[in-house]
VOPAGU-2260 file (C-alpha; in pm, 1 decimal, decimal comma):
REM VOPAGU-2260
SITE   aa  ch    i         X         Y         Z
SITE  MET   A    0  -16175,4   11777,9    3228,9
SITE  ASN   A    1  -16442,3   11712,8    2965,5
SITE  LYS   A    2  -16622,2   11380,6    2969,8
SITE  ILE   A    3  -16864,1   11301,6    2692,5
SITE  CYS   A    4  -17050,4   10995,4    2569,2
SITE  LEU   A    5  -16927,8   10881,4    2227,7
SITE  LYS   A    6  -17283,1   10787,2    2122,6
SITE  TYR   A    7  -17403,0   11146,4    2174,6
SITE  PHE   A    8  -17079,7   11303,9    2051,1
SITE  LEU   A    9  -17084,8   11132,0    1710,4
SITE  LEU   A   10  -17460,2   11163,9    1656,1
SITE  PRO   A   11  -17436,0   11431,8    1380,5
SITE  TRP   A   12  -17214,2   11199,0    1174,7
SITE  ILE   A   13  -17260,2   10841,3    1293,1
SITE  LYS   A   14  -17563,5   10674,6    1453,6
SITE  ASN   A   15  -17568,3   10378,9    1690,0
SITE  ALA   A   16  -17219,5   10437,7    1835,4
SITE  PRO   A   17  -17168,4   10254,3    2169,7
SITE  LYS   A   18  -17207,2   10429,6    2503,8
SITE  ILE   A   19  -16833,8   10476,0    2558,6
SITE  TYR   A   20  -16705,6   10781,0    2745,7
SITE  ILE   A   21  -16414,1   10982,1    2611,1
SITE  LEU   A   22  -16203,5   11229,1    2808,2
SITE  ASN   A   23  -16004,9   11404,2    2535,9
SITE  LEU   A   24  -15947,9   11432,5    2160,8
SITE  ASN   A   25  -15599,8   11364,2    2027,4
SITE  THR   A   26  -15437,4   11330,9    1684,4
SITE  ASP   A   27  -15084,5   11277,5    1819,1
SITE  SER   A   28  -15009,3   10913,5    1902,2
SITE  ARG   A   29  -14706,1   11018,7    2107,9
SITE  THR   A   30  -14916,4   11199,0    2369,4
SITE  LEU   A   31  -15213,0   10961,6    2389,5
SITE  LYS   A   32  -15355,5   10876,2    2731,5
SITE  LYS   A   33  -15607,9   10633,8    2864,9
SITE  GLY   A   34  -15958,9   10756,2    2785,2
SITE  ASP   A   35  -15862,1   10956,6    2475,9
SITE  LEU   A   36  -16042,0   10941,1    2144,4
SITE  PHE   A   37  -15759,6   10892,1    1894,1
SITE  ILE   A   38  -15832,5   11065,2    1564,5
SITE  ALA   A   39  -15619,9   10878,7    1311,1
SITE  ILE   A   40  -15567,0   11097,7    1006,3
SITE  PRO   A   41  -15289,6   11152,7     748,9
SITE  GLY   A   42  -15045,7   11430,5     840,2
SITE  THR   A   43  -14795,3   11627,8     632,9
SITE  LYS   A   44  -14507,0   11406,9     748,4
SITE  LYS   A   45  -14661,7   11098,7     909,0
SITE  ASP   A   46  -14990,6   10914,1     881,6
SITE  GLY   A   47  -15172,2   10871,1    1211,2
SITE  ARG   A   48  -15339,3   10558,5    1077,3
SITE  ASN   A   49  -15004,4   10382,8    1102,3
SITE  PHE   A   50  -15011,1   10416,4    1482,1
SITE  ILE   A   51  -15330,9   10228,1    1559,9
SITE  TYR   A   52  -15158,5    9959,0    1764,5
SITE  GLU   A   53  -14967,1   10217,6    1965,8
SITE  ALA   A   54  -15302,0   10379,3    2051,2
SITE  ILE   A   55  -15448,3   10042,0    2150,3
SITE  CYS   A   56  -15152,8    9974,7    2381,9
SITE  LYS   A   57  -15219,2   10307,4    2551,2
SITE  LYS   A   58  -15578,7   10199,2    2615,7
SITE  VAL   A   59  -15759,6   10479,4    2438,6
SITE  SER   A   60  -16138,8   10473,5    2464,8
SITE  ALA   A   61  -16189,9   10453,9    2087,3
SITE  ILE   A   62  -16032,8   10534,8    1752,5
SITE  LEU   A   63  -16173,5   10731,0    1459,0
SITE  TYR   A   64  -16005,0   10606,9    1141,2
SITE  GLU   A   65  -16008,3   10813,2     820,6
SITE  THR   A   66  -16131,5   10629,5     514,5
SITE  LYS   A   67  -16133,0   10748,6     154,1
SITE  LYS   A   68  -16427,7   10524,1      71,6
SITE  LYS   A   69  -16768,4   10676,0     138,5
SITE  GLY   A   70  -16922,9   10331,8     166,4
SITE  GLU   A   71  -16702,4   10247,4     466,5
SITE  HIS   A   72  -16826,6   10543,4     670,4
SITE  GLY   A   73  -16964,8   10428,4    1005,1
SITE  ILE   A   74  -16822,0   10074,7     998,4
SITE  PHE   A   75  -16731,4    9946,0    1347,8
SITE  LYS   A   76  -16435,9    9717,2    1416,7
SITE  TYR   A   77  -16271,6    9597,3    1736,7
SITE  ILE   A   78  -15906,6    9518,6    1799,5
SITE  HIS   A   79  -15829,7    9393,0    2153,7
SITE  ASN   A   80  -16166,0    9531,9    2265,0
SITE  ILE   A   81  -16083,8    9882,7    2141,8
SITE  LEU   A   82  -16348,7   10026,1    1910,2
SITE  ILE   A   83  -16235,1   10154,8    1569,8
SITE  ILE   A   84  -16487,4   10358,8    1368,7
SITE  TYR   A   85  -16430,4   10430,8    1000,8
SITE  PHE   A   86  -16499,9   10797,7     920,2
SITE  PHE   A   87  -16521,3   10935,0     564,4
SITE  LYS   A   88  -16319,5   11257,0     512,1
SITE  LEU   A   89  -16227,8   11268,6     879,8
SITE  SER   A   90  -15951,9   11529,0     826,2
SITE  GLU   A   91  -16208,1   11778,9     700,0
SITE  ASN   A   92  -16426,3   11730,6    1007,7
SITE  VAL   A   93  -16174,6   11755,0    1293,4
SITE  SER   A   94  -16256,4   12122,9    1351,6
SITE  MET   A   95  -16627,5   12037,2    1381,0
SITE  LEU   A   96  -16552,2   11747,8    1615,0
SITE  ALA   A   97  -16336,3   11974,5    1832,1
SITE  SER   A   98  -16601,1   12247,6    1835,8
SITE  ARG   A   99  -16864,5   11995,7    1950,5
SITE  PHE   A  100  -16637,8   11842,6    2216,2
SITE  TYR   A  101  -16521,1   12169,2    2372,0
SITE  LYS   A  102  -16851,8   12350,0    2312,4
SITE  LYS   A  103  -16869,0   12688,2    2146,1
SITE  PRO   A  104  -16710,4   12988,8    2325,5
SITE  LYS   A  105  -16936,7   13184,1    2557,9
SITE  LYS   A  106  -17121,4   13485,2    2425,8
SITE  GLY   A  107  -16921,9   13803,2    2477,5
SITE  LEU   A  108  -16590,6   13660,5    2353,3
SITE  LYS   A  109  -16497,9   13827,9    2026,7
SITE  ILE   A  110  -16273,8   13632,6    1786,7
SITE  VAL   A  111  -16064,1   13810,9    1524,0
SITE  GLY   A  112  -15875,0   13619,7    1254,7
SITE  VAL   A  113  -15591,4   13777,2    1055,7
SITE  THR   A  114  -15452,4   13630,7     735,2
SITE  GLY   A  115  -15202,8   13748,4     473,1
SITE  THR   A  116  -14838,4   13697,5     380,1
SITE  ASN   A  117  -14691,1   13976,0     591,8
SITE  GLY   A  118  -14828,1   14169,1     887,2
SITE  LYS   A  119  -15034,2   13897,1    1059,8
SITE  THR   A  120  -14830,2   13909,0    1379,3
SITE  THR   A  121  -14810,3   14288,3    1387,2
SITE  VAL   A  122  -15184,1   14334,5    1334,1
SITE  THR   A  123  -15286,4   14075,1    1593,8
SITE  GLN   A  124  -15042,5   14218,1    1848,1
SITE  LEU   A  125  -15149,7   14575,7    1775,7
SITE  ILE   A  126  -15515,5   14486,9    1827,8
SITE  ASN   A  127  -15438,7   14310,0    2155,2
SITE  GLN   A  128  -15205,1   14578,4    2282,8
SITE  TRP   A  129  -15444,8   14861,7    2196,3
SITE  SER   A  130  -15738,0   14675,3    2350,5
SITE  GLU   A  131  -15540,2   14609,4    2670,1
SITE  ILE   A  132  -15453,9   14979,2    2694,0
SITE  LEU   A  133  -15827,8   15047,6    2680,3
SITE  GLY   A  134  -15888,1   14809,1    2969,9
SITE  ASN   A  135  -15986,4   14478,0    2809,4
SITE  LYS   A  136  -15850,7   14132,6    2886,4
SITE  THR   A  137  -15720,2   13977,8    2564,6
SITE  ALA   A  138  -15560,1   13658,0    2437,5
SITE  THR   A  139  -15387,1   13565,5    2114,4
SITE  MET   A  140  -15275,3   13271,1    1903,7
SITE  GLY   A  141  -14996,3   13305,4    1651,7
SITE  THR   A  142  -14629,6   13320,7    1563,1
SITE  LEU   A  143  -14517,9   13479,1    1892,0
SITE  GLY   A  144  -14706,6   13218,1    2094,7
SITE  ASN   A  145  -15045,4   13132,4    2241,3
SITE  GLY   A  146  -15196,6   13271,8    2558,4
SITE  PHE   A  147  -15298,4   13589,3    2730,9
SITE  TYR   A  148  -15135,4   13908,7    2611,7
SITE  ASN   A  149  -14781,2   13942,4    2753,8
SITE  ALA   A  150  -14795,5   13583,1    2886,2
SITE  LEU   A  151  -14748,9   13373,7    2574,3
SITE  CYS   A  152  -14641,8   13010,0    2551,0
SITE  PRO   A  153  -14418,7   12929,2    2250,2
SITE  THR   A  154  -14573,9   12743,1    1958,8
SITE  GLN   A  155  -14434,8   12555,7    1659,4
SITE  ASN   A  156  -14703,0   12663,8    1411,7
SITE  THR   A  157  -14855,8   12999,3    1320,7
SITE  THR   A  158  -15199,8   12836,9    1331,5
SITE  SER   A  159  -15234,2   12552,8    1582,6
SITE  SER   A  160  -15429,6   12229,9    1536,9
SITE  SER   A  161  -15811,2   12232,2    1537,2
SITE  ILE   A  162  -15820,3   12049,9    1868,8
SITE  PHE   A  163  -15581,2   12290,4    2038,8
SITE  ILE   A  164  -15766,8   12593,8    1901,3
SITE  HIS   A  165  -16105,4   12486,9    2038,4
SITE  SER   A  166  -15954,9   12374,6    2368,4
SITE  PHE   A  167  -15783,3   12713,3    2397,5
SITE  LEU   A  168  -16102,9   12905,0    2313,4
SITE  SER   A  169  -16293,8   12701,9    2571,6
SITE  LYS   A  170  -16039,2   12778,8    2846,6
SITE  ILE   A  171  -16009,9   13153,0    2785,3
SITE  SER   A  172  -16385,8   13183,3    2743,4
SITE  GLU   A  173  -16419,3   13079,2    3109,2
SITE  LYS   A  174  -16178,2   13351,3    3226,7
SITE  GLN   A  175  -16366,2   13670,3    3139,1
SITE  THR   A  176  -16160,9   13725,7    2825,2
SITE  LYS   A  177  -16313,7   13988,4    2597,5
SITE  LEU   A  178  -16109,9   13936,1    2282,8
SITE  VAL   A  179  -15891,1   13673,8    2116,3
SITE  THR   A  180  -15692,2   13735,8    1800,4
SITE  MET   A  181  -15568,0   13454,6    1581,6
SITE  GLU   A  182  -15315,1   13442,4    1298,9
SITE  VAL   A  183  -15464,0   13230,1    1022,7
SITE  SER   A  184  -15207,0   13075,4     791,4
SITE  SER   A  185  -15267,0   12941,4     441,8
SITE  HIS   A  186  -15158,1   12597,2     567,7
SITE  GLY   A  187  -15417,2   12619,8     844,2
SITE  LEU   A  188  -15689,0   12708,1     594,9
SITE  ILE   A  189  -15601,5   12431,5     350,0
SITE  GLN   A  190  -15596,7   12181,3     636,9
SITE  ASN   A  191  -15935,2   12298,8     776,4
SITE  ARG   A  192  -15790,2   12392,6    1116,2
SITE  VAL   A  193  -16022,3   12691,9    1167,8
SITE  LYS   A  194  -16325,2   12563,4     976,8
SITE  GLU   A  195  -16558,2   12584,9    1278,9
SITE  VAL   A  196  -16413,2   12893,7    1447,9
SITE  PRO   A  197  -16685,6   13163,4    1467,8
SITE  PHE   A  198  -16493,5   13474,1    1360,8
SITE  ASP   A  199  -16655,2   13807,0    1441,9
SITE  ILE   A  200  -16400,6   13978,8    1216,8
SITE  ALA   A  201  -16156,6   13847,0     955,3
SITE  ILE   A  202  -15872,2   14071,6     834,1
SITE  PHE   A  203  -15664,0   14047,7     517,1
SITE  THR   A  204  -15323,6   14222,3     522,0
SITE  ASN   A  205  -15161,5   14143,8     183,5
SITE  LEU   A  206  -15055,6   13862,2     -45,9
SITE  THR   A  207  -14704,4   13835,0    -189,2
SITE  GLN   A  208  -14469,7   13549,9    -275,9
SITE  ASP   A  209  -14413,9   13295,5      -1,0
SITE  HIS   A  210  -14475,5   12925,8      72,3
SITE  LEU   A  211  -14458,8   12828,4    -294,5
SITE  ASP   A  212  -14279,1   12511,6    -188,2
SITE  TYR   A  213  -14616,9   12411,5     -39,6
SITE  HIS   A  214  -14871,4   12584,7    -265,5
SITE  GLU   A  215  -14674,9   12556,2    -593,1
SITE  SER   A  216  -14814,9   12876,8    -746,7
SITE  MET   A  217  -14945,5   13220,9    -645,5
SITE  GLU   A  218  -15289,3   13122,2    -778,4
SITE  LYS   A  219  -15311,0   12826,9    -539,6
SITE  TYR   A  220  -15167,5   13037,4    -256,1
SITE  ALA   A  221  -15431,7   13306,1    -314,8
SITE  SER   A  222  -15705,4   13041,7    -330,3
SITE  ALA   A  223  -15595,8   12914,6      11,0
SITE  LYS   A  224  -15622,8   13261,7     166,7
SITE  TRP   A  225  -15958,7   13324,0      -3,7
SITE  LEU   A  226  -16103,2   13026,1     184,8
SITE  LEU   A  227  -16122,9   13233,3     504,2
SITE  PHE   A  228  -16360,5   13482,1     342,2
SITE  SER   A  229  -16553,5   13247,2     115,9
SITE  THR   A  230  -16613,6   12925,6     312,8
SITE  HIS   A  231  -16562,7   13005,1     683,1
SITE  LYS   A  232  -16782,5   13151,8     956,9
SITE  VAL   A  233  -16711,2   13525,5     936,5
SITE  LYS   A  234  -16944,4   13813,1    1024,7
SITE  LYS   A  235  -16736,0   14112,4     909,0
SITE  ILE   A  236  -16437,8   14142,2     676,1
SITE  ILE   A  237  -16161,7   14405,9     677,3
SITE  LEU   A  238  -15945,5   14422,3     364,7
SITE  ASN   A  239  -15627,7   14601,7     264,1
SITE  ALA   A  240  -15785,5   14755,6     -47,4
SITE  ASP   A  241  -15446,5   14868,3    -183,6
SITE  ASP   A  242  -15335,6   14507,7    -228,2
SITE  LYS   A  243  -15389,8   14346,6    -568,8
SITE  TYR   A  244  -15590,5   14060,7    -421,1
SITE  GLY   A  245  -15761,9   14286,0    -169,0
SITE  LYS   A  246  -15908,2   14490,0    -456,6
SITE  ILE   A  247  -16036,9   14179,8    -634,0
SITE  TRP   A  248  -16186,5   14028,4    -319,8
SITE  LEU   A  249  -16351,6   14355,5    -214,7
SITE  LYS   A  250  -16551,3   14352,4    -538,6
SITE  LYS   A  251  -16636,1   13983,1    -502,4
SITE  LEU   A  252  -16758,7   14048,4    -146,1
SITE  PHE   A  253  -16981,3   14338,4    -251,9
SITE  ASN   A  254  -17288,3   14191,7     -77,9
SITE  TYR   A  255  -17104,3   14122,0     249,0
SITE  TYR   A  256  -17020,6   14349,4     543,3
SITE  THR   A  257  -16675,9   14476,8     443,3
SITE  ILE   A  258  -16442,4   14755,3     554,3
SITE  ALA   A  259  -16189,6   14887,0     301,8
SITE  VAL   A  260  -15858,9   15019,9     435,1
SITE  THR   A  261  -15648,4   15225,6     194,8
SITE  ILE   A  262  -15376,0   15486,5     182,6
SITE  LYS   A  263  -15411,1   15574,4    -183,9
SITE  ASN   A  264  -15720,1   15433,7    -353,6
SITE  THR   A  265  -16033,5   15611,1    -233,1
SITE  ALA   A  266  -16224,3   15465,8    -529,0
SITE  GLN   A  267  -16248,0   15140,5    -333,9
SITE  LYS   A  268  -16494,7   15306,8     -94,6
SITE  LYS   A  269  -16786,6   15237,4    -327,1
SITE  TYR   A  270  -16743,7   14861,9    -291,1
SITE  SER   A  271  -16738,4   14851,7      90,2
SITE  THR   A  272  -16981,3   14895,0     377,1
SITE  LYS   A  273  -16734,5   15116,8     565,3
SITE  TRP   A  274  -16386,1   15251,9     497,4
SITE  ILE   A  275  -16073,7   15420,4     632,0
SITE  ASN   A  276  -15841,6   15625,0     410,4
SITE  ALA   A  277  -15509,3   15785,0     508,3
SITE  THR   A  278  -15501,3   16138,1     367,5
SITE  ASN   A  279  -15154,6   16236,0     489,9
SITE  ILE   A  280  -14854,9   16047,4     629,2
SITE  GLU   A  281  -14562,5   16223,0     799,4
SITE  HIS   A  282  -14239,6   16028,8     864,2
SITE  TYR   A  283  -13981,1   16118,0    1127,2
SITE  ASN   A  284  -13683,4   15924,6    1266,2
SITE  ASN   A  285  -13874,6   15713,5    1515,6
SITE  LEU   A  286  -14230,2   15837,0    1467,7
SITE  ILE   A  287  -14505,6   15839,3    1212,9
SITE  TYR   A  288  -14815,1   16061,7    1199,6
SITE  ILE   A  289  -15123,6   15944,6    1010,2
SITE  THR   A  290  -15408,4   16177,7     919,9
SITE  PHE   A  291  -15715,8   15987,4     803,7
SITE  GLU   A  292  -16080,2   16009,6     708,8
SITE  SER   A  293  -16326,6   15728,3     768,6
SITE  SER   A  294  -16685,5   15617,8     808,1
SITE  TRP   A  295  -16641,6   15692,3    1179,2
SITE  GLY   A  296  -16498,5   16042,7    1129,9
SITE  ILE   A  297  -16162,6   16210,7    1074,7
SITE  GLY   A  298  -15855,4   16207,3    1295,8
SITE  LYS   A  299  -15479,7   16198,5    1337,6
SITE  ILE   A  300  -15281,6   15933,2    1520,0
SITE  SER   A  301  -14914,1   15902,0    1604,9
SITE  SER   A  302  -14707,7   15586,2    1640,1
SITE  SER   A  303  -14352,5   15467,4    1695,7
SITE  LEU   A  304  -14407,5   15193,2    1436,9
SITE  ILE   A  305  -14227,8   15313,6    1125,9
SITE  GLY   A  306  -14274,9   15232,8     757,3
SITE  THR   A  307  -14558,3   15266,8     508,9
SITE  PHE   A  308  -14648,6   14900,3     558,6
SITE  ASN   A  309  -14703,0   14973,8     927,1
SITE  VAL   A  310  -14941,4   15255,6     834,3
SITE  LYS   A  311  -15159,8   14987,0     679,6
SITE  ASN   A  312  -15114,0   14758,0     981,2
SITE  ILE   A  313  -15217,3   15038,8    1215,4
SITE  LEU   A  314  -15522,9   15132,2    1007,5
SITE  LEU   A  315  -15634,0   14768,6     977,0
SITE  SER   A  316  -15608,6   14740,9    1356,4
SITE  LEU   A  317  -15790,6   15072,1    1400,6
SITE  ALA   A  318  -16077,0   14954,6    1176,7
SITE  CYS   A  319  -16104,6   14631,9    1376,3
SITE  LEU   A  320  -16120,8   14806,9    1712,6
SITE  LEU   A  321  -16377,8   15054,1    1581,4
SITE  GLU   A  322  -16591,4   14761,7    1464,6
SITE  LEU   A  323  -16552,0   14604,3    1808,2
SITE  GLY   A  324  -16716,4   14912,8    1956,1
SITE  HIS   A  325  -16431,2   15134,5    2076,1
SITE  SER   A  326  -16476,9   15506,0    2021,9
SITE  LEU   A  327  -16266,2   15691,1    1766,5
SITE  CYS   A  328  -16168,1   15947,4    2030,4
SITE  SER   A  329  -16033,5   15686,9    2275,7
SITE  LEU   A  330  -15833,9   15514,2    2001,6
SITE  ILE   A  331  -15677,6   15839,5    1881,1
SITE  THR   A  332  -15574,9   15948,0    2231,7
SITE  THR   A  333  -15414,5   15610,7    2313,6
SITE  SER   A  334  -15240,0   15542,2    1981,0
SITE  ASN   A  335  -14910,6   15693,8    2099,2
SITE  LYS   A  336  -14892,4   15440,9    2384,9
SITE  ILE   A  337  -14850,0   15147,1    2146,1
SITE  THR   A  338  -14496,4   15006,2    2140,3
SITE  PRO   A  339  -14321,8   14815,2    1856,4
SITE  ILE   A  340  -14381,9   14441,8    1831,0
SITE  THR   A  341  -14104,4   14200,0    1926,8
SITE  GLY   A  342  -13890,2   14124,3    1622,2
SITE  ARG   A  343  -14090,0   14356,1    1395,2
SITE  MET   A  344  -13891,2   14668,6    1306,8
SITE  GLN   A  345  -13753,7   14647,2    1660,4
SITE  THR   A  346  -13502,3   14928,6    1699,4
SITE  PHE   A  347  -13202,8   14948,1    1933,6
SITE  ILE   A  348  -13043,6   15291,9    1972,1
SITE  VAL   A  349  -12738,5   15372,6    2182,9
SITE  ALA   A  350  -12561,2   15708,9    2163,9
SITE  LYS   A  351  -12260,5   15715,8    1928,4
SITE  LYS   A  352  -12327,8   15358,5    1810,9
SITE  PRO   A  353  -12486,7   15225,7    1491,6
SITE  ILE   A  354  -12864,1   15181,0    1501,6
SITE  PHE   A  355  -12970,3   14815,2    1503,9
SITE  ILE   A  356  -13306,6   14711,2    1357,8
SITE  ILE   A  357  -13430,1   14352,3    1387,8
SITE  ASP   A  358  -13714,8   14243,4    1161,6
SITE  TYR   A  359  -13880,6   13914,1    1070,5
SITE  ALA   A  360  -13871,4   14004,3     698,4
SITE  HIS   A  361  -13824,2   13668,6     526,0
SITE  THR   A  362  -14012,9   13726,4     201,0
SITE  PRO   A  363  -13920,5   13949,6     -95,0
SITE  ASP   A  364  -14200,6   14197,5     -26,4
SITE  ALA   A  365  -14125,7   14216,6     346,0
SITE  LEU   A  366  -13753,1   14275,1     287,4
SITE  LYS   A  367  -13825,2   14544,1      28,9
SITE  ASN   A  368  -14073,2   14722,9     255,1
SITE  THR   A  369  -13840,6   14705,0     553,6
SITE  LEU   A  370  -13540,1   14845,1     366,9
SITE  ASN   A  371  -13750,9   15119,3     207,4
SITE  ALA   A  372  -13888,3   15214,1     549,7
SITE  ILE   A  373  -13535,7   15247,4     690,0
SITE  ARG   A  374  -13428,4   15452,7     388,6
SITE  LEU   A  375  -13733,8   15679,8     425,6
SITE  HIS   A  376  -13705,5   15736,2     800,8
SITE  TYR   A  377  -13331,5   15746,2     860,1
SITE  LYS   A  378  -13176,7   15841,6     524,0
SITE  LYS   A  379  -12850,5   15678,7     636,1
SITE  TYR   A  380  -12598,4   15417,0     523,4
SITE  ILE   A  381  -12769,8   15076,1     551,4
SITE  TRP   A  382  -12608,3   14738,8     620,6
SITE  CYS   A  383  -12836,5   14444,5     545,9
SITE  ILE   A  384  -12769,2   14105,3     707,0
SITE  PHE   A  385  -12999,4   13826,1     592,5
SITE  GLY   A  386  -13026,9   13467,8     468,0
SITE  CYS   A  387  -13299,1   13231,0     349,6
SITE  GLY   A  388  -13438,4   12918,9     511,5
SITE  GLY   A  389  -13341,4   12577,1     381,4
SITE  GLU   A  390  -13599,3   12336,0     238,7
SITE  ARG   A  391  -13840,0   12623,4     176,3
SITE  ASP   A  392  -13949,9   12835,0    -122,2
SITE  LYS   A  393  -13633,6   12846,2    -335,0
SITE  LYS   A  394  -13778,4   13084,2    -594,4
SITE  LYS   A  395  -13771,6   13378,9    -357,1
SITE  ARG   A  396  -13396,8   13358,8    -282,1
SITE  SER   A  397  -13261,3   13533,1    -591,8
SITE  ILE   A  398  -13538,3   13794,8    -569,2
SITE  MET   A  399  -13439,8   13878,2    -212,2
SITE  GLY   A  400  -13073,8   13899,6    -314,7
SITE  ALA   A  401  -13161,0   14151,7    -586,1
SITE  ILE   A  402  -13374,6   14359,3    -347,0
SITE  ALA   A  403  -13107,3   14373,1     -76,2
SITE  GLU   A  404  -12835,9   14471,0    -326,2
SITE  LYS   A  405  -13050,4   14743,2    -481,8
SITE  ILE   A  406  -13166,9   14918,8    -163,3
SITE  ALA   A  407  -12897,0   14856,3      98,6
SITE  ASN   A  408  -12547,8   15006,1      83,4
SITE  LYS   A  409  -12378,5   14685,5     195,8
SITE  VAL   A  410  -12513,6   14329,1     197,7
SITE  ILE   A  411  -12396,8   14039,7     412,9
SITE  ILE   A  412  -12544,7   13698,8     336,3
SITE  THR   A  413  -12555,9   13462,1     631,5
SITE  ASN   A  414  -12742,8   13155,2     753,3
SITE  ASP   A  415  -13107,6   13163,0     852,6
SITE  ASN   A  416  -13241,3   12811,5     918,5
SITE  PRO   A  417  -13049,4   12596,8     668,0
SITE  ARG   A  418  -13207,8   12276,1     798,7
SITE  ASN   A  419  -13078,8   11979,2     594,7
SITE  GLU   A  420  -12993,6   12183,1     286,8
SITE  LYS   A  421  -12631,8   12274,9     210,9
SITE  GLU   A  422  -12554,6   12625,7     334,5
SITE  MET   A  423  -12363,3   12726,8      21,4
SITE  THR   A  424  -12645,5   12609,1    -204,3
SITE  ILE   A  425  -12879,8   12854,6     -33,3
SITE  ILE   A  426  -12622,5   13133,2     -45,7
SITE  GLU   A  427  -12549,1   13073,4    -414,9
SITE  ASP   A  428  -12922,7   13087,0    -488,9
SITE  ILE   A  429  -12940,2   13428,3    -319,2
SITE  LEU   A  430  -12628,6   13549,4    -501,6
SITE  SER   A  431  -12775,8   13452,5    -838,5
SITE  GLY   A  432  -13003,3   13756,6    -812,6
SITE  CYS   A  433  -12717,1   13999,6    -743,3
SITE  LYS   A  434  -12540,7   14190,9   -1020,6
SITE  LYS   A  435  -12218,9   14272,6    -833,3
SITE  LYS   A  436  -12153,7   13946,7    -652,8
SITE  LYS   A  437  -11797,6   14033,8    -554,3
SITE  LYS   A  438  -11923,9   14321,4    -338,9
SITE  ILE   A  439  -12151,7   14093,3    -137,2
SITE  LEU   A  440  -11997,1   13957,2     182,9
SITE  ILE   A  441  -12061,0   13598,5     289,0
SITE  ILE   A  442  -12031,9   13513,7     659,4
SITE  LYS   A  443  -12215,6   13189,3     722,1
SITE  ASN   A  444  -12211,7   13206,3    1102,4
SITE  ARG   A  445  -12492,0   13448,5    1187,9
SITE  GLN   A  446  -12343,2   13569,9    1516,3
SITE  GLU   A  447  -12009,1   13634,6    1347,9
SITE  ALA   A  448  -12183,2   13825,2    1068,8
SITE  ILE   A  449  -12357,4   14057,9    1313,6
SITE  SER   A  450  -12038,5   14111,2    1518,2
SITE  TYR   A  451  -11836,1   14184,5    1204,7
SITE  VAL   A  452  -12080,6   14448,7    1081,6
SITE  PHE   A  453  -12101,9   14610,8    1424,9
SITE  LEU   A  454  -11722,8   14656,4    1429,3
SITE  LYS   A  455  -11714,1   14792,7    1073,3
SITE  ALA   A  456  -12019,3   15020,2    1085,2
SITE  GLN   A  457  -11997,3   15384,9    1182,0
SITE  TYR   A  458  -12211,7   15547,9    1450,8
SITE  ASN   A  459  -12441,5   15709,4    1194,0
SITE  HIS   A  460  -12512,9   15382,8    1008,2
SITE  VAL   A  461  -12816,4   15153,1    1034,2
SITE  ILE   A  462  -12775,4   14775,1    1061,6
SITE  LEU   A  463  -13076,7   14570,1     955,9
SITE  ILE   A  464  -13082,1   14205,9    1068,6
SITE  ALA   A  465  -13361,8   14041,2     872,5
SITE  GLY   A  466  -13530,0   13702,9     865,4
SITE  LYS   A  467  -13554,6   13566,5    1218,5
SITE  GLY   A  468  -13711,3   13848,4    1417,5
SITE  HIS   A  469  -13844,9   13713,3    1748,0
SITE  GLU   A  470  -13715,3   13358,1    1695,9
SITE  GLU   A  471  -13488,9   13210,0    1961,8
SITE  GLN   A  472  -13358,0   12905,4    1783,6
SITE  GLN   A  473  -13175,2   12816,9    1466,4
SITE  ILE   A  474  -13237,4   12492,5    1278,3
SITE  ILE   A  475  -12915,6   12339,4    1146,8
SITE  ARG   A  476  -12960,7   11992,4    1002,7
SITE  ASP   A  477  -13192,4   11813,5    1248,1
SITE  ARG   A  478  -13082,3   12015,6    1551,0
SITE  CYS   A  479  -13253,5   12317,8    1701,2
SITE  ILE   A  480  -12993,9   12528,6    1880,9
SITE  TYR   A  481  -13060,7   12832,9    2097,6
SITE  TYR   A  482  -12999,5   13150,0    1902,8
SITE  SER   A  483  -13139,8   13504,6    1927,3
SITE  ASP   A  484  -13056,6   13806,3    1709,0
SITE  LYS   A  485  -13183,0   14026,8    1991,0
SITE  MET   A  486  -12948,7   13878,6    2252,1
SITE  ILE   A  487  -12649,5   13914,7    2018,0
SITE  VAL   A  488  -12733,5   14281,2    1961,1
SITE  LEU   A  489  -12787,1   14354,2    2331,3
SITE  LYS   A  490  -12455,0   14192,7    2424,5
SITE  LEU   A  491  -12268,0   14391,8    2158,2
SITE  LEU   A  492  -12421,5   14720,4    2267,1
SITE  GLU   A  493  -12371,8   14640,3    2634,7
SITE  LYS   A  494  -12001,4   14569,6    2586,7
SITE  ASN   A  495  -11947,9   14889,4    2396,5
SITE  ILE   A  496  -12150,0   15141,2    2599,2
């Protein structure tokens, strides 16, 4: 347990604070304990400043209270002998406070941050998995959970709070961990959650439509992602140079240490410090072969991760591991040991039964890439089962409907996480992008939709279940119920073997 004097702790921001000892930092009034320093800041749903008296009742050591008035910074007040300190722009400084409280990670721990619309989970998991194969102890923070590789604890957010992040880094730093990867969301960047994280490498995967309910426009969404490379602590930057924004940012970062990853645009080499370029890609049913040239040399790797988008994910991961000091030879020889990521193009094959593929694709670009990958690799009849989340980016629904109708042979629209939005409203939004609406099936119950398609599909068909991937719950109104696409598929295949 950390124990630190408030006077020393706040010295960079506030002088003359009393000699009070604090045991923990906390922004959540529900979990406050005696001895905590309560950081009262506005949240996306609730304002922590409204829970001051709850914190006092729980006998916290002190309270930092966000003020919008610069002149109030450093004012001390007492309520029932509990110190309240006014702090200007407190929300923007929580990451720095957490970094100071938990101390910076020990030397030797490498931190890799990955941002982008699609591919964050795959790239972080690939880097960890590949590194583990090569004998390193790794940890990760992201959509699949937080913790050591293959021992993850579930999380609600892609990017955790500043306090949790620095606490996590402090703990794993003490356990001989060599590498930690972190998914960095646009929300996390806007909210300064990783402001004081010392990234050795930051990776950009791509930027396509998503989260416009939060960011309002692609310009604002792009600006949020750009924060990682323009205002954060990053030593080296790896960019998908085939992406529209990746190309722009590569030129803007001309004077920085950058690595360009491309499968088609070798001209981008001139703007980067180092580069990797795929010169040939061979697709087979369940395998892909990538021949490449790079600043480290030439080579050929094989993988069971299919799809052109996964070629980029693999090469981004390869560039990262090369920059971390692994030899090109060792990475080439171990590439075929990498297995698909949970809920990301996860394939289930049983003889004389349809092929099931589960993927997290919940954006227009992800759905398009996933369906095109299946078409390229399998060249078979494709069933596409998908829905869209309620109370989220509504603009993408019709686009996803149009994509599914165009590429798949048969489309079934079902529920994803409708939340408090009417199910049929979501479905009608998706249908508005389809030209032949009468040919689209609607089965609102997701389990029933999957079971129906399994009974109707032939053994040489492919069934894509998109949108939820690894998730094991479904949000209907205010209830979270247990639900897993994977378990439904396994039960269906088990019954019919």
